[in-house]
N, C-alpha and C positions, 0 to 999 in steps of 0.2 A: 346876301343871300339868308335866307330863314333857316331856324333849327325846329328840331322838336325834343322833347322829354320825355322818356318813360320811365316812371318813378312807381313805389309803391307806400310812399312816405306822403302825407295829405302836407307837411311843412314845406314841399316843394313847388306846392301850388302856386304860391306867388311867383315862380318865373314865367307865367304866362302874362303878366306884366311888362317884360320887356319886350325891348322894341323889336325886336329879330326873333322871337319865340313867337312859331305860328301854333304851335299844338302841345297841350300838357296831356299826357294819357297817366290815368293814375287807376292802378292796377288794385281792385279789391278784392278780399277772398269773399267766395259765392258764402253767401248768407241761406240755411234753409226755409227760414220763416217768406223770406222774399222771392224765392222759387217756389215756394207752395202757393204764394199769391198771384204770381203770373201763369203756374199751370193753371187755375181757377180761370183766371179772365180771358185765356185762349180755348176755353171748352167753345165748341160752335155754337152759335147763336147767344153767346153769354154776354160779349162786352165788345165795342166796338171802338170808340174813343171818346175822351174827355180832353176840353182844353178849357182852362182858366186862367184869370189873373189872382197870383199868389202873394203875399205878404209874408217875405221869409222870416219876418219877427215874430207871426203867429203859429201856432203849433197846426199840422197842416191836419191832423184828424180832429180839431176843432173849427176847420175852416167850411163856411155854410157854401162854398162850392163847390166843396168835393161831390160828387156824385152818388149815390147810396150803391149803387152797384158795387164802387170803389171799397168805401167803409164796411161794407158788411162781406168781403171776398178774406177768405181763411188768409192769415200775414199779412192783415191790412195795416195793424199798429205797429209792426215791424217796418213794414215799407214808408209809412209815414214818418216813423222816427228816421228813416234813411235818406227819405226825398227831404225831410226839414235839414237833415246836417249838409246836405248837397248843395241845398237851397242857401242856407245860410253863410256856407262859404262863398259859394259865385257872389252875392248880394253885397259879401264884405270886401271881396277883391275888387270890384266894379263901384261900389258905393254905390248903389241902388237900394232901394226899398219897395220896390214891382218886382213880378218875373212873370213870363208867359210860362204855364206848364201847359203841355199837350203830351198824353198817352196814348198810344195807338195800339191797336191789334193789327198787324199788316199781314196780308195773305200774299202781297207780291209787291214787288220794289217800287216804294213810294217815287224814288229819285232813281232810277234806274243807270242815266247817264252820270257821266262824272261833271261837278260843277264847283262852284265856290259862291256858300250863302251871300246874300247882302246884307251880312247884320256885321257888327262889333265883334260879337264873340257869342257863340251859344254852347252849350252842354250837352251832351248826346250822349245816352248810356241805353244796352238792348238790355232787359233783363229775361228775357229768355228767345232761343234763334239765335241765329248768326248778327254778328255786330257790323257795324258801317266798316265800308272799305274806305282807304286813304292812301294818298301818293305824295309822299316829303316834295317838297316845291323844288330841290335840286335833282328830283328825277322824273319830272312834269315836262312833258313836250308842248312847250305854248301855243305854238303853230295849229296841231292837232286838238287842243284845247279850245281854241278861237274859232273852228269851224263851225260851221251849222251844222246842225243836229241830223239836217237831211243829206247831209255828204257823209256821212257816217255810219259805219252796223251799229245798232242800239247798245251794244257792249263795246265799243272800241275804248281801251283805254289809252289814254295820252301820255305814251310812258317813251323817255329819252333808250337808248342803248342800254341796256344793264340796270335798269331801274323795276322796280319789282311794286306791286300792289301792296300797303300793307292792313290789318283787320284789327279792328278795335275787338279786344275778348268782350266776351259776356260778362255783363254785370261791373266791367270797367268803365272809368269816366272818361270821355274824350273834350276836353275842354278845347274848341273849334275857333280859331279867328277868321275871322270872315272880311268879304271885302270892306265893310262900313268900318273898320278898324283904322283909325285917328292915324297911326304910325305907316306910312308909306313904303316903310322897307319891307312889311309882310303883307303879301298880296292877297293873303287867305287860303287857308286848306283844302285843296282839289279831295272831293270825296262824292261818294254814292252809296245807294243803299245795295247791299250784296245781290247777286243773280241769283238767288234762289226762290224754289217753292215751300221752303219751310216757313210754318208762322211764328211772328216775331213779335214781342211787345217791346218798345219803343218810346224812351221818354226824352224828350226837349226841354230845355230851359232859357230862354231868351230875357234878354235886358229890357224894361220896359220903363222904368224912372227912378 
């Protein structure tokens, strides 16, 4: 059975490499500049989505693929520095030189049903709005999770008795293992976008090579 770790110390991040760890949640203190950055991007009609490949060894602020709308938003310098740290930590843990970054202004749940990502590991963080919801493996009803979407209500939660849904706090980092993890002892984190109408600014980082 897999386990998860909630911590405020970056020194604990290597726990995600342990075969039985499905998720490490790193709780960050809220950053005022990053909050201003998020508020600016959530102004209606200002920003939709940006996706690009980044080299975590290069400062994001000087990355040619970063759209002007991100570089020019208030708080962008501080946001880039925070992403540099996150990307550097993620790349170092998994020994990769390229990451896929996606930043999205979300107006409705992107992935409203509980699911497991088909990746080895993914970082998810919400800069504004409600955070990603997830369920520990020990509390997942596997039979419900395996049923076809058409057989279940859209908001169905695959919970065992006494199980409960967790939520990643705004600003915290979630290192989520997926079904592509090499170790068979970890199935991958069951999670979904929160079922709310509140606009969100969500970033994901994926391992490339």
